[in-house]
matplotlib code that plots the C-alpha trace (Angstrom):
import matplotlib.pyplot as plt

x = [0.1, 1.2, 1.9, 0.5, -2.4, -1.9, -1.5, 2.2, 2.5, 0.8, 3.2, 6.1, 4.8, 4.2, 7.8, 8.8, 6.3, 4.6, 1.4, -0.8, 0.3, 0.2, -3.5, -4.2, -2.8, -5.0, -8.1, -6.8, -6.3, -8.8, -9.5, -6.8, -3.6, -0.8, 2.6, 5.7, 8.1, 11.7, 13.9, 16.3, 13.2, 12.2, 16.0, 16.2, 12.8, 14.1, 17.4, 15.8, 13.6, 16.7, 18.5, 15.5, 15.0, 18.7, 18.6, 15.5, 17.5, 20.3, 22.9, 25.4, 25.4, 28.7, 28.0, 24.7, 26.6, 29.1, 26.4, 24.3, 27.2, 26.4, 28.3, 27.4, 26.0, 23.7, 22.5, 21.8, 19.7, 17.5, 17.2, 16.1, 13.5, 11.8, 11.3, 10.6, 13.8, 15.1, 13.6]
y = [0.0, 3.4, 6.5, 8.7, 11.0, 10.3, 13.3, 14.2, 13.0, 9.6, 9.3, 9.8, 7.4, 4.9, 5.2, 4.0, 1.2, 0.6, 1.7, -0.9, -0.2, 3.5, 3.2, 0.8, 3.5, 6.2, 3.8, 3.3, 7.0, 8.5, 12.1, 12.1, 13.9, 11.6, 12.7, 10.5, 10.8, 11.4, 8.5, 9.2, 9.2, 5.6, 4.4, 5.5, 3.7, 0.5, 0.7, 1.3, -1.7, -3.9, -2.7, -3.5, -6.8, -7.8, -6.7, -9.0, -11.8, -11.0, -9.7, -7.6, -3.7, -3.6, -6.4, -4.2, -1.1, -2.6, -4.0, -0.9, 1.6, 3.4, 3.7, 1.5, 4.5, 5.4, 1.8, 1.8, 5.0, 3.3, 0.4, 2.5, 4.5, 1.2, 0.4, 4.0, 4.4, 7.4, 11.0]
z = [0.0, -0.9, 1.4, -1.5, 0.0, 3.4, 5.7, 6.3, 9.9, 9.0, 6.0, 8.3, 10.7, 7.9, 6.8, 10.5, 11.1, 7.7, 6.1, 7.6, 11.1, 10.7, 9.6, 12.7, 14.9, 13.3, 13.8, 17.4, 18.4, 16.2, 17.3, 19.9, 20.0, 20.8, 22.4, 22.4, 25.1, 24.0, 23.3, 26.1, 28.5, 27.0, 27.1, 30.7, 31.7, 30.0, 31.8, 35.1, 34.7, 33.8, 36.9, 39.1, 37.5, 37.8, 41.7, 42.4, 40.9, 43.5, 41.0, 42.8, 42.3, 40.8, 38.2, 37.3, 37.1, 34.7, 32.4, 32.2, 32.1, 35.3, 38.5, 41.4, 43.3, 40.5, 40.4, 44.1, 43.6, 40.9, 43.3, 46.2, 43.9, 43.4, 47.1, 47.9, 50.1, 48.3, 48.8]

ax = plt.figure().add_subplot(projection="3d")
ax.plot(x, y, z, "-o")
ax.set_aspect("equal")
plt.show()
C-alpha cells in the first residue's frame, strides 16, 4: 500500500512502522492527540527496569553497574527508588 495521499504525519509514521500499522494507529487513536516521550526518557525507563530486574535476581550492584554503564551509586539510587527508600 502506498503512502500517497496520506497526511504528512501519517506518512512519516508509515515510513517507520509501515502503512498498515500507521493506519491501525490512526484507527486506534482516532481524534486523539498523541505525544511520544523522548527516546532518552524511554531508554532510561528501560534501563531502570533492567536494573531492578537484575537486583531482584540477586545480582551484585557492581555487576549491574558494569552491564548498564552506570556507577554503582547510580544503580543503588535506581534500586532505592523502586522500594521508595530515596527521597
